[in-house]
N, C-alpha and C positions, 0 to 999 in steps of 0.2 A: 506493500501499499504506499501510493505517494503521500507526499507532504501537503498535498491539495488535493480534493477529491470533485472528479466528476461526474455531477447528477444527473445522469441524461439512463435510458434503456443499456443493455447489455449491449454489445458490437459482437457480433460474432466472427464479423471477419472483416477486415477492411483497408485497403493500399497501404502498403508502408513502405519504405527506405531509413535504414540507418542513414544519421549521420555522417557525411564524410568526415575522413582521417584527417584530422588537421582544423576542420571548420569551430573556429571559436568566437568569430566575430557577427553570429545572424544567431537565433534561436526559431528562424524559419528557415528552412532550408531549400532550395527546388527540385523535385523530381529528375534524377539526370535522364531522363528520355522525354522531358520536354517537349514541345505541346505535346498534350496527349491528343485533341484536337488538333489539327489543321486547318487550309484554305480548303473550298471546294468540298465539304464535307457528305452532301447529300444533292440530288439530281435538281437542278432549279435555285438552289442556294450559294449564296458566293463565302458565306462564313459563315461559324457560329461561335460564341462568348461570353462573356457574363450569363452564364448559367449558374443552378442550381441543381444537386443532386441526392439522395438521402437512401438507405435502406429499402428496401418493401421484400418481404416475405424472405428466398433465401437468395434473391440479385438485389440490384441496383438501381434504381429509377432518376430520371432527371428530367426538367424541364430548361428545352436549351432557348436560345436567340440567333434565330437563324434570320441573319438578314439576307435575304433574297437576291438576284443578278438586278431587279429591278431597284433595290435598294429598301424597300419597303423592310420592317422589320415584322415577323410574327414567332410563335413559340411551336415550339416541337418537343413532342415525345421520343427522351431517348432510353435505353435498357443495355446493363451493362453487367458482367460477372462479375469479375473482378475492380468493376469504378477504373480503371483506366481504356479499357477497350471498350467503345461505343457502337452500337448498331441505332440508326435513328427514324423512326416511322415518314415514309415519304409522304405526305402530308399534313398540316399543321394541325394545332390540336382544336379539337370540334367544339366549341363551347355552344353551353345552349343556357334558355334562360328557366325560370322553375316549372314552367311548363312543355318543357322537353323540346322547346325551339328553337333551331339555330340563332344563335346569338352573338356572332362575331363580332370583335372590335376591327373600328378601323386599323389601325396596328396595335403590335404588343412588342416590349421588349425589358432588359433585366430584369426578367424571373426570378422569383424566388420561390421555395418550397419547405415548407413550413408546417411538421403532423399536432395537434393538442389534439387533447382526448384521442379521440380515431378515426377524427378526421383530416384530410389531407387538403391545403391550402394554396393554391397560386398564389403569388401578389406580382403586378407589374406595374410599368406605365405604357397607360395608353392617350389616345386624343378623347378627352368628353370636355368638347369643346374649348382645349386646350387641354396640355401636358397635365396630367392627374392619373391617378392610381386607380388599377381596377383588381376584381379578385376574382375566384373561382374556388370550387370547392371539390373535391371529390372524394370516396370510397373504396374505388377498382382501379382509377385510372381508364375507364370505360368512357364514363361521360363523367364531364367534366362544366358543374354548371353555375352562373354565374351570380356573383352575390351584388347587391346594391354597391357602389362606388362610396365610397368610406369621406373624399372631401370633394370638394369644388376646387378646378383649376386654382393656382398651378400648384403640384405638389409631386416627388420623385423620392425614389429610394424608400418606400414602406418595405419596413421588416417586422415580421409578426415573432413575441414571444413564445419559444416552443410548450408553453405551460400557461393557463392562467393564473395570475399572481392577485389576493383576495377575493376572489371569484370573477374578476374580471380577465378579457382578452384585453392584451396590448400589442401597443403598435408604433413604429419609430417611423416618422417620416422627416422630407425634406422640404420642409417647404420652398416654390423659388420663384423664377417670372416666366414668362412668355417663351425668351428667347433662350438661350445654351446658362444661365444664372453665374454669373459672377460673383456669386456670393453664396452663402447657405450655412444655417446651425441645424440641430439634430436635434425634433420637438417628439416626445411622448401621447397618445392619445388612448382611452381606455374605453370599451363596451362589452355591455351588458351580453350582445346576443350577436353580433359580428355585423349588423346593420347600422348601430348608432352611437356615432361615434362622439367623445368629448371629454370634460375634463382633460385637458391639455396642458401642456408641461415642457419647458427647456430644459434638453439634457446638456448637451455639450455646444459651448460656439469654437468656431473655426479659431485656430491657435493662432500663438506671436510665433513658432518654429515654421522654419522655410516651407517645409513638404507638406502645411495645413493650411496655408496663413491664405488661401483664397475662400476655401469652403470643405467643407465635409461633407458626410451622407453616411447612411449603413452600409452596412456591408453583408456579411452574412448572420443568419439568424443565433443571439445572444446565446450561448451557453453557460447552464448553470453550471457553478462549482461551489465548493463550499467554500469561497473565498468575494463570490461575488457574482453578477451574469460577467461572462468575457465577452468584449464585444471587437470583434474584427472591425477595423471602417476604413471609409480610403477617407485621405484627403488631398486636396488639391491645391498646387502652386503655378503662380504665372509667369511663364517667362518668357524671352524673347521671341521665341521660339513656339509658343506655345504653350500650351496646359501641360503640367505632371502628376499622375496618379500613384500617389503612395499606400500602402496597406496598413493602418497603426490599427492601436489596442488599448483599450479601457478595461477596471471594470467596475461594472453597476452594482450599486446597492441592491441585492436581494428584495428586498420589501419595498425603499421606495425607489425602481429603476429609473429617476428622475435623477437623483443624484450620482455623481461621479465617484467613487471611492478614490481610483488611483488611473492615470492616464499617462502614457509614454510620451515622453517627449521626443522621443525618437522614432523612426520610422521602424517596422518592420522588415518591411521590403519593398523594395523601390525601384523601378526600367533599370535593370544591368546587363538582360541577354537581349540578345539579337529578338528576340519573338515577341518581346516586351517592348524595346526602343523600336522597330521597323516595324510599322503594317499599317492599316487604312487609318487608323488615329495614332500614330506615335506613342510613343512611355507615357503606355499603362499600364498600372496591372489592379486590378477591381475586382475585389471579394466579391463572394457574391454562395456562398456554401461553404458547409464543413461537416467533416466527418469525426467521430471522436470514440474511443474505447472507454468506458471506466476503468477495466479493470487493468489497461499498462498506462495509461496516459497520455496515450497515442492520439493527435490532431494531426488532419489530413486536411487543408485550405483548398480551393477551388477560386481558382480567380481567372477572368478574362486579359488579355495580354494584346494589347495593342489595335483593342478592339478587330479582332482578327484570328484570333485562337484563345484557346483551354489552357490552363497550363495549373499543375499540381505541386501544393509545396506541403513538406510535414514538421511538426513540432512535437517538443512534452510538455504538458500543462505545466508542471514543477517549474522548468526552466522556461517559459512565457508568464507567465506569471508573477516570477520571483523579477523577471525581468522589467517590466511593467512597472512593479514597487517599487525598485528601487534607482530606475527612470522617470517617477514619478514627476510630474508639473500640472497641478492643476489650479484653478482659478474660483471665485467664491460663488461665478456663473455658474461652473460646472459642480460643485457641491451642495448649494441649495436645490431646494424643492424645484424651481424650477415656475414658481406662480410670481405674477404681481397683479 
C-alpha cells in the first residue's frame, strides 16, 4: 500500500510502461511508442485527438474527437483490448433524444467520458447557438440519449466528477467567449438531476506561471484520492508563434472541490516531442482521460497532441501528489470557497 490511496474501482488491467532508467526530471513519462493514434485513422477522418477512454466489461472503450476531412468534428466510438491499439466505428455516434429520435449535434469535439453510479456520461463542446456544452448518457454504448444542455453559451471544457458529492452531481467548466477565448478560469457547478445546474463556484484562476498565464481548463475527470481530488488540467500560454498547451496538476478538497488544497507551480507535461510540437495545431498537450489502478497506484494519462494525435503518459500517484505538494503555489482565489 502506497502513501496515498486511489479511491476508485479495481482496475483488472491497464496499459503501463515503467519509468525509463535515469528519468528524474518528470513525474509523468511518455509511452515510448507514442503516438498511439496517428493521422487518417478512419475513413473520412483526418485526425483523432482530445479523446477519452475508460474500462468497460473486459475491454476498454472510448469516445474520440474525429476531425473529418471537411474540417467538421464529430464524436466516434472506439474499442481496445489493451488501451493502446484501437479500432473505431466507421460512423459517428448516433445520438438520440429522450423519445429515441435522431438528435445529432451540429458539431461535437473534445469529449470526456465519465461513469457515475451505473450510467456513463459523454460530455463535449458543441454549437448551441454559440460554443457550449453538450451531454448524453448511455448504459450499453449502443444507445446514446442526449440530455438538456447544462449552460447557455459560451462555455467549454466540461468535466464531470466520477461520483456525487453530498448527493449532487458536480461539473467543472470553463466559461468562454464566441472566439478562441484568450482568457479563462475553471468553475464548479452542481445538479440534483443532471438537468438543472446551479450553485456555481469559482475554483481556479489562470496562473502567474508562464505555462498557464493565458487561460486554464479542465482535463481528465478528477481522480479521488485519500489526499483529495487529483486534477490534471491544461494551462495555456501565449507566444509570438501562437498558444502553447501544457498539462498541470492540482489537488481539490474532497468535500468542497471548489477549494484548491495544492496546485503545482510547474507543468507536469509540456510539448517537447515531435508529435506534440508539430501538427495541425502545434505545441499542444491536452489531457482528456486517465486510467488508474488503486492496488499499484499506477496512473495512465491520455492526451491530445498537436490536434493531430493521441499520446499516452504514465505516473505513480505517490510521486505525482508529492510533486504537486512540494511545488505548490496557491492564491487566495484558489483556496477560498469561490462565491462572492
